[in-house]
C-alpha positions in Angstrom: -22.1 -13.9 -25.8 -20.4 -11.3 -28.1 -17.9 -12.2 -30.5 -14.5 -11.0 -29.2 -13.1 -10.9 -33.0 -16.1 -9.5 -34.6 -16.7 -6.2 -36.3 -18.0 -4.8 -33.1 -14.7 -5.6 -31.4 -12.7 -4.1 -34.2 -14.7 -0.9 -33.7 -14.0 -0.7 -30.0 -10.5 -1.4 -30.5 -10.0 1.6 -32.9 -12.3 3.7 -30.5 -10.4 2.9 -27.5 -6.7 2.5 -28.2 -4.8 2.5 -25.0 -3.1 5.9 -24.9 0.0 4.6 -22.9 0.7 1.6 -25.1 -0.4 3.3 -28.2 2.6 5.5 -27.8 4.7 2.4 -28.7 3.8 3.0 -32.3 3.6 6.8 -32.3 7.0 7.4 -33.7 7.4 5.4 -36.8 11.0 6.6 -37.3 12.2 4.3 -35.1 11.9 10.3 -3.1 10.6 9.8 0.1 12.3 7.7 2.9 11.2 4.1 3.7 10.6 2.6 0.3 11.5 -1.3 -0.1 13.4 -2.3 -3.1 12.7 -6.1 -3.5 15.6 -7.4 -5.4 15.0 -11.2 -4.6 11.7 -12.4 -3.1 11.7 -14.1 0.5 11.2 -17.5 -0.7 10.7 -18.8 2.8 8.3 -16.2 3.7 6.5 -16.9 0.4 6.4 -20.5 0.6 4.7 -20.1 4.2 1.6 -19.0 2.5 1.3 -20.7 -0.7 -0.8 -23.6 0.8 -4.0 -23.8 -1.2 -5.3 -25.6 -4.4 -7.1 -23.2 -6.6 -10.7 -23.3 -8.1 -12.3 -20.8 -10.4 -15.5 -19.9 -12.1 -16.9 -17.2 -14.5 -19.0 -14.7 -12.9 -21.2 -12.0 -14.1 -22.9 -8.9 -12.5 -24.9 -6.0 -13.8 -23.4 -2.4 -13.9 -24.2 0.9 -15.8 -26.6 -0.7 -18.5 -24.5 -3.8 -19.2 -23.6 -7.3 -18.1 -20.1 -7.3 -16.9 -18.3 -10.7 -17.1 -15.3 -11.8 -14.9 -13.7 -14.7 -13.4 -13.5 -15.6 -9.6 -10.5 -17.4 -8.5 -10.4 -18.9 -4.9 -8.5 -20.9 -2.6 -10.2 -24.3 -2.0 -11.2 -25.1 1.5 -11.3 -21.5 2.8 -14.6 -19.8 4.3 -12.9 -16.6 5.3 -10.6 -15.7 2.4 -9.6 -12.0 2.0 -10.7 -10.8 -1.4 -8.9 -8.6 -4.0 -10.7 -7.0 -7.2 -8.3 -6.6 -9.9 -8.8 -3.6 -12.3 -7.4 -3.9 -15.7 -5.4 -1.2 -17.3 -6.7 1.2 -20.3 -8.2 0.8 -23.6 -9.2 -2.7 -24.9 -7.2 -4.5 -21.9 -9.5 -7.2 -20.8 -9.6 -9.1 -17.5 -6.7 -11.2 -18.1 -4.6 -8.1 -19.0 -4.6 -9.3 -22.8 -4.9 -6.5 -25.3 -5.6 -7.0 -29.1 -3.3 -4.4 -29.8 -0.5 -6.5 -28.5 0.6 -10.1 -29.6 0.1 -13.0 -27.2 -2.7 -14.0 -24.6 -0.2 -14.7 -21.7 -1.8 -11.7 -19.7 -0.4 -11.2 -16.2 -3.6 -11.3 -14.5 -4.2 -14.8 -15.3 -1.1 -16.0 -13.3 -1.3 -13.2 -10.7 -4.9 -14.4 -9.7 -4.0 -18.1 -9.5 -0.9 -17.4 -7.3 -2.8 -15.0 -5.0 -5.3 -17.9 -4.6 -2.6 -20.2 -3.6 -1.8 -17.8 -0.9 -5.3 -17.8 0.4 -6.7 -14.8 -1.3 -9.8 -14.7 -3.5 -9.5 -12.6 -6.6 -12.2 -11.2 -8.9 -11.0 -9.9 -12.2 -13.5 -8.7 -14.7 -13.8 -7.3 -18.3 -14.3 -3.6 -18.4 -17.1 -2.3 -20.5 -16.0 -2.7 -24.1 -13.4 -5.3 -23.5 -13.5 -9.1 -23.7 -17.2 -10.5 -23.2 -18.5 -7.1 -21.7 -20.4 -5.0 -24.2 -20.3 -1.2 -24.4 -23.7 0.3 -24.4 -23.0 3.8 -25.7 -20.3 6.4 -24.9 -17.6 5.9 -22.5 -18.2 7.5 -19.1 -15.8 7.5 -16.2 -18.7 7.3 -13.8 -19.7 3.8 -15.5 -16.2 2.5 -14.9 -16.7 3.4 -11.3 -20.1 1.7 -11.1 -18.4 -1.4 -12.7 -15.8 -1.3 -9.8 -18.5 -0.8 -7.2 -20.5 -3.8 -8.3 -17.4 -5.9 -8.7 -16.5 -5.2 -5.0 -20.2 -6.1 -4.0 -20.1 -9.3 -6.0 -16.8 -10.5 -4.3 -18.1 -9.7 -1.0 -21.1 -11.8 -1.6 -19.0 -14.8 -2.9 -19.1 -18.0 -0.7 -16.0 -18.4 1.1 -15.0 -14.7 1.0 -14.7 -12.5 4.1 -16.8 -9.3 3.1 -15.0 -7.4 5.7 -11.7 -7.7 4.1 -11.9 -6.7 0.5 -9.2 -4.8 -1.4 -9.1 -3.2 -4.7 -5.9 -3.4 -6.9 -5.7 -1.2 -10.1 -3.0 -1.8 -12.8 -1.9 1.4 -14.7 -5.2 3.2 -15.6 -7.0 0.8 -13.5 -5.4 2.6 -10.6 -6.9 5.8 -11.6 -10.3 4.1 -11.5 -9.4 2.7 -8.0 -8.2 6.4 -6.8 -11.3 8.1 -8.3 -13.6 5.7 -6.7 -12.0 6.1 -3.3 -11.8 9.9 -3.4 -15.5 10.0 -4.2 -16.3 7.7 -1.3 -17.9 5.1 -3.6 -16.3 2.3 -1.9 -16.0 0.8 1.5 -12.8 -1.3 1.3 -9.8 -2.3 3.5 -7.3 -1.0 1.4 -5.9 -0.3 -2.0 -2.9 -1.6 -4.2 -1.6 0.4 -7.1 0.4 -1.5 -9.6 2.4 0.6 -12.1 0.1 3.5 -11.7 1.2 7.0 -13.0 1.7 9.7 -10.4 1.4 12.5 -13.2 -1.7 13.6 -15.0 -2.5 11.7 -18.2 -1.5 14.9 -20.3 2.0 15.0 -18.6 2.5 11.3 -19.1 1.6 11.3 -22.7 3.9 14.5 -23.2 6.9 12.8 -21.4 6.3 9.5 -23.5 6.3 11.6 -26.8 9.6 13.4 -25.5 11.4 10.2 -24.9 10.5 8.8 -28.2 11.4 11.9 -30.2 14.8 11.9 -28.5 15.3 8.1 -29.3 14.4 9.0 -32.9 17.1 11.6 -32.9 15.0 14.5 -33.5 16.7 17.8 -33.1 15.9 20.0 -30.1 14.3 22.9 -32.0 12.0 20.5 -34.0 11.3 18.6 -31.0 10.1 21.8 -28.9 8.0 22.8 -31.9 6.4 19.2 -31.9 5.8 19.0 -28.2 4.4 22.6 -28.0 1.9 21.8 -30.8 0.7 18.7 -29.1 0.4 20.2 -25.5 -1.7 23.0 -27.0 -3.9 20.4 -28.8 -4.4 18.3 -25.7 -5.2 21.3 -23.6 -7.7 22.4 -26.2 -9.3 18.9 -26.1 -9.3 18.8 -22.4 -11.1 22.1 -22.3 -13.9 20.8 -24.6 -12.7 22.4 -27.9 -12.4 20.6 -31.3 -8.9 20.4 -32.8 -8.1 19.7 -36.4 -5.7 17.0 -35.8 -4.0 17.6 -39.2 -2.6 20.9 -38.0 -1.0 19.3 -34.9 1.9 17.4 -36.4 3.3 15.7 -39.6 3.9 12.5 -37.6 1.1 10.2 -38.3 1.1 8.8 -34.9 0.7 12.2 -33.2 -2.1 12.9 -35.6 -3.8 9.6 -34.7 -3.4 10.3 -30.9 -5.2 13.5 -31.2 -7.9 11.9 -33.3 -8.4 9.2 -30.7 -8.9 11.7 -27.9 -11.7 13.4 -29.9 -13.5 10.3 -31.1 -17.2 10.9 -30.1 -17.7 7.8 -28.0 -14.7 8.4 -25.9 -14.4 12.3 -26.0 -16.0 13.1 -22.5 -13.9 10.3 -20.7 -10.7 11.6 -22.4 -11.4 15.2 -21.3 -12.0 14.2 -17.7 -8.9 11.8 -17.5 -6.3 14.3 -19.3 -6.4 17.0 -16.2 -7.2 14.5 -13.5 -4.3 14.8 -11.0 -3.8 11.3 -9.2 -1.4 12.9 -6.4 -4.5 15.1 -5.4 -6.7 12.0 -5.5 -4.3 9.9 -3.3 -3.9 12.5 -0.8 -7.6 12.2 -0.1 -7.5 8.3 0.5 -7.6 7.1 4.2 -7.4 3.4 3.8 -4.2 1.4 3.6 -2.2 1.8 0.6 0.3 -0.4 -1.2 2.3 1.4 -4.1 4.0 -1.4 -6.1 6.1 -0.5 -9.1 8.5 -2.4 -11.3 12.0 -1.1 -11.8 12.0 -2.4 -15.4 8.8 -0.3 -16.2 9.0 1.8 -19.3 5.3 2.9 -19.4 5.6 4.7 -16.1 8.5 5.7 -14.1 9.2 3.9 -10.8 11.5 6.7 -9.7 9.0 9.5 -10.4 5.3 8.1 -10.6 5.6 5.7 -7.5 7.5 8.2 -5.5 5.1 11.0 -6.4 2.1 8.9 -5.2 3.8 7.6 -2.0 4.7 11.3 -1.1 1.4 12.6 -1.8 -0.3 9.8 0.2 2.0 10.2 3.2 0.9 13.7 3.7 -2.4 12.6 5.2 -2.0 8.8 5.6 0.2 6.9 7.9 -0.2 3.5 6.4 1.3 3.6 3.1 3.9 1.3 1.7 6.2 1.7 -1.4 7.6 -1.4 -3.0 10.0 -1.0 -5.9 10.4 -4.4 -7.5 14.0 -4.7 -9.0 13.2 -7.1 -11.9 9.5 -6.5 -12.7 8.1 -4.6 -15.9 5.1 -2.5 -16.3 2.8 -5.6 -16.3 4.7 -7.3 -13.4 6.5 -9.9 -15.5 10.1 -11.0 -14.5 12.7 -9.2 -16.6 16.7 -8.9 -16.0 17.5 -6.6 -19.0 18.8 -3.2 -17.6 16.1 -0.6 -17.9 18.6 1.8 -19.8 18.6 -0.7 -22.5 14.8 -1.2 -22.7 12.8 0.6 -25.6 9.0 1.1 -26.2 9.4 -2.0 -28.3 9.5 -4.2 -25.3 6.0 -3.7 -24.6 5.3 -6.0 -27.6 6.7 -8.8 -25.5 4.3 -8.3 -22.4 2.1 -11.4 -23.1 4.6 -13.6 -24.7 4.1 -17.3 -23.6 7.3 -17.6 -22.2 7.1 -14.6 -19.9 6.4 -15.3 -16.1 5.2 -13.2 -13.2 7.8 -11.7 -11.0 8.1 -13.5 -7.7 9.2 -10.5 -5.9 6.0 -8.7 -6.9 3.9 -11.7 -5.9 5.4 -11.8 -2.4 5.0 -8.2 -1.8 1.3 -8.2 -3.1 0.3 -11.3 -1.2 2.0 -10.7 2.2 0.7 -7.0 2.2 -2.9 -8.2 1.7 -2.5 -11.1 4.3 -0.8 -8.7 6.7 -3.5 -6.2 6.6 -6.3 -8.8 6.9 -4.6 -10.2 10.0 -3.7 -13.5 8.5 0.1 -13.0 8.5 2.5 -11.5 10.9 5.8 -9.9 9.5 
């Protein structure tokens, strides 16, 4: 079993810094009709389904030249549980949604898996390649992530006690991009998809918007900010086109220089090039299975008013079974948070995995009830 804290892990962390969360440290000087806004969970409805004791076991399966390690959490006593494959977010985020770039090990996926299992849903979460206990054999390829997802779905469908005809995938943040990419390429036969805090903008636009917000928060003047953004966008477009960029000429801000260097690291360059220009709204318009777009209103990595509604609107153009749920007191990782969104800064991300943080019950209710309803095991 590889050492999570050894030199190889440190190399992978440097190579695969999560763009969205890496933006926390970049600046050192400092709608469609019909969405449901969940302010408080329906406790009676939630308690109706929390009937099961939970059992879990380590699992592993082979995908794209490596052994993928995961955790299967199941409701005890069920032989026909619907299943959910959880896909973690970007960079070194592991199966538990812990990230060595952030303090703490209270990753949301631990509690989310257990609570969904209490509701009668089997959950498989796994370490993507280069995270946790799963090795990275070579350069990062988007197709390898998709093969991992395919094999995770197959492994869950073969597990005892799981209804193989009722398997769902749930992608968090960049994990949602993997889910949509796999579906638009017809790589999966699943009953539905859940998008958790997923961007409706391209990665290039998301990064640009995050940098803009941080430059504004840092008090940079408009003229200087426009120059920084123009230089950054030109660099990103060049990288996306396969060109080599001298990051030292992009900016005087160390974080922006580091960002451009990260995008061009040899082992990750091809994946970064593919992801930067990929359009999630175009992908979701091709998805024909039921969709739940679930987004926290306290999310500061992506925008609930922009990203979630973009995805919802695009999906509704060709799909009648799309639900948009905006969770009033959930943040990007679905933890409960009551601070006003306007008062939050990027530094809030440092508390994502704090031991005292807990899963938002509104997010849990919407997620669990949606899966159970889709699988015919709960009537609204």
